[in-house]
C-alpha positions in Angstrom: 79.9 95.6 87.4 78.6 97.8 89.6 77.7 101.5 87.4 79.5 104.6 89.0 79.0 107.9 87.3 82.0 109.8 86.7 82.9 113.6 86.3 85.7 114.5 89.2 88.1 116.8 87.3 91.2 118.5 88.8 91.4 122.2 89.2 93.8 123.7 86.7 97.4 124.8 88.1 97.9 127.9 89.1 99.6 130.2 86.5 97.7 128.7 83.6 95.6 131.0 81.5 91.8 129.8 81.4 89.8 130.0 78.1 86.0 131.8 78.4 85.5 127.8 79.3 87.3 127.4 82.2 89.7 124.7 80.7 93.9 126.2 79.8 93.8 128.2 76.7 95.6 127.2 73.8 95.6 128.2 70.0 97.3 126.1 68.7 94.9 123.0 69.6 91.5 122.7 69.1 89.0 122.8 71.8 87.7 119.4 71.5 91.1 118.2 71.8 92.4 119.8 74.7 88.7 118.5 76.4 90.0 115.0 75.1 92.9 115.4 76.7 91.8 116.5 80.2 89.2 113.5 79.8 92.2 111.5 78.6 94.5 112.5 82.0 91.3 111.8 84.6 91.0 108.2 82.8 94.9 107.8 83.4 94.5 108.4 87.0 91.5 106.5 87.5 89.3 109.5 88.2 87.1 108.2 84.9 87.4 104.9 86.2 87.4 101.3 84.1 83.9 100.1 83.4 82.1 103.4 84.6 79.7 105.3 83.0 80.6 108.9 81.0 77.8 111.1 82.1 77.7 114.0 79.7 76.0 116.7 82.2 78.4 115.9 84.8 81.8 116.4 83.0 80.4 119.5 81.1 79.5 121.2 84.9 82.7 119.8 85.7 84.9 121.0 83.5 82.4 124.2 82.7 82.1 123.1 78.8 79.2 122.8 76.3 77.9 119.7 74.9 79.3 120.1 71.4 82.6 119.7 72.9 82.0 117.3 74.9 80.7 114.9 72.5 83.7 115.8 70.3 85.7 114.9 72.6 84.0 111.5 73.3 84.5 110.7 70.0 88.2 111.1 70.0 88.4 109.2 73.0 86.1 106.3 70.9 88.5 106.6 68.4 91.4 106.1 70.4 90.2 103.0 72.1 89.2 104.7 75.8 85.8 105.2 75.5 83.2 102.7 74.5 79.8 104.8 73.1 76.4 103.1 72.9 73.3 104.2 71.3 71.4 102.6 74.0 73.9 102.7 76.5 75.5 105.8 76.2 79.6 106.4 76.6 81.3 103.9 79.0 85.1 104.2 80.0 87.2 100.9 78.4 88.5 98.0 80.7 91.4 96.3 79.8 91.9 92.3 80.5 95.3 91.2 81.8 96.0 89.1 78.7 95.1 92.3 76.7 97.8 94.0 78.9 100.2 91.7 78.3 100.1 91.4 74.6 99.7 95.7 74.6 103.2 95.8 76.7 104.9 92.9 74.7 104.5 95.0 71.8 105.5 98.0 73.3 108.7 96.5 74.7 109.9 95.6 71.6 109.5 98.9 70.0 110.6 101.3 72.9 113.8 98.5 72.9 114.0 99.4 69.3 114.3 102.9 70.0 117.0 103.0 73.4 119.2 100.7 70.5 119.1 103.2 68.1 118.8 106.5 70.2 122.0 105.9 72.2 123.6 106.1 68.5 121.6 109.0 67.2 121.4 111.2 70.2 124.3 113.8 70.4 125.7 115.5 73.6 122.6 118.6 74.0 120.1 115.7 73.6 121.8 113.6 76.2 122.3 116.7 78.4 118.4 116.7 78.4 117.8 113.2 78.9 120.0 113.9 82.2 117.8 116.4 83.4 114.7 114.5 83.1 116.3 111.5 84.9 117.4 113.8 87.8 114.4 115.5 87.9 112.7 112.0 88.1 114.3 111.2 90.7 114.0 113.7 93.0 110.3 113.0 92.6 110.4 109.6 93.3 112.9 110.3 96.6 110.0 112.6 97.4 107.2 110.0 96.7 105.8 111.9 94.6 103.8 110.2 92.3 102.2 112.7 89.5 105.2 115.0 89.0 107.1 111.4 88.9 104.9 109.9 86.5 105.3 112.9 83.9 109.1 113.3 84.2 109.1 109.1 83.8 106.5 109.9 80.5 108.7 112.2 78.9 111.7 110.0 79.2 110.1 107.3 77.4 108.9 109.5 74.8 112.1 111.2 74.6 113.6 107.8 74.1 111.5 107.1 71.1 111.4 110.4 69.8 115.5 109.9 69.6 114.8 106.9 67.2 114.3 109.4 64.4 112.4 106.2 62.9 108.8 107.8 62.2 107.0 104.7 61.5 108.0 103.6 65.4 107.3 106.7 66.7 103.9 106.8 65.2 103.0 103.3 66.1 104.4 103.7 69.4 102.2 107.0 69.8 98.7 104.8 69.1 99.9 101.9 71.2 100.4 104.5 74.1 97.1 105.7 74.2 96.3 102.4 75.5 99.1 101.8 78.0 99.5 105.3 79.6 97.1 104.0 82.2 98.7 101.1 83.2 102.6 102.7 83.3 100.5 105.4 85.7 99.0 102.2 88.5 102.2 100.6 87.7 103.9 102.9 90.3 101.6 101.9 93.3 103.3 98.7 94.0 106.1 100.2 95.9 108.5 97.0 95.1 108.1 97.5 91.6 107.9 101.5 91.7 111.8 101.1 93.3 112.6 98.4 90.4 111.7 101.0 87.8 113.8 103.5 89.1 116.7 101.1 88.8 115.6 100.1 85.6 115.8 104.0 84.3 119.3 104.4 85.6 121.0 101.5 83.8 119.4 103.0 80.6 121.1 105.9 81.5 124.7 104.2 82.1 124.2 102.5 78.5 123.5 105.8 77.5 126.5 107.1 78.6 128.3 104.4 77.6 126.9 104.7 73.9 126.1 100.8 74.1 123.1 99.9 72.2 122.8 96.1 72.5 122.3 97.4 76.6 120.1 100.0 75.9 118.3 98.2 74.0 117.9 94.7 76.4 117.6 96.9 79.5 114.9 99.0 77.8 112.6 95.8 76.6 112.7 94.4 80.2 111.5 97.3 82.2 108.2 97.3 79.7 108.1 93.7 79.6 108.0 93.7 83.4 105.9 97.0 83.7 102.9 95.0 81.7 103.7 91.9 84.0 103.3 94.3 87.2 99.9 95.2 85.4 98.7 92.5 84.1 98.8 90.5 87.8 97.6 93.5 89.1 94.3 92.6 86.8 94.6 89.1 87.5 94.4 89.5 91.3 91.6 91.8 91.4 89.4 89.2 89.4 89.3 91.9 86.5 89.3 96.0 86.2 89.1 97.9 89.2 89.2 101.4 89.6 92.9 100.8 91.1 94.3 98.7 88.7 92.3 99.1 85.6 92.9 101.2 82.3 
């Protein structure tokens, strides 16, 4: 695979207070973690493409940060399985095979299906109203074909369903797996047919919540994640391996 030096970064959104180094400032989050979160978003959106070299100097200049927090951030991403650091070759964005994608989403589908079945029973009126609000916002972005805001709302729905399961082991296991799977879920919406199908599956989940039907919720959500995994894996197969548009 041809090596590509990558270091593109999105400009901070208007209204966000910036720290001295140009990234959004949060006193509750260590600075290296903030840098890692920014890099993770770039990986999810393909701006740091699978297989590409991560050049510290370029990224430091783009994000206006020093080498120390950048190196700490890369170590965090290495622990997450998103970056591979070699003493001789430097840092590189990890790629994923279609088989690995299928295996990953197979497990996530079971976890999120279990979470949905539990959440239907544990969610109170306020939680259900919050879920309905997120769903309505997501639908508006789908109708406008606004991928990034749609994806953020979509991710919040998935995370909320897991949180409502009220199972700490499930929540922790899911969070670990999603460090790798988030990129795959993002690229799945670039398939127009799958995107529309996915929205229908979200609506089916909401119907299960409204009817307080745990078995329906579990089945719908498990199938939803399985189909997403197949879309990601098929894209990798068709590309003959990881690419900018279909890899993680």
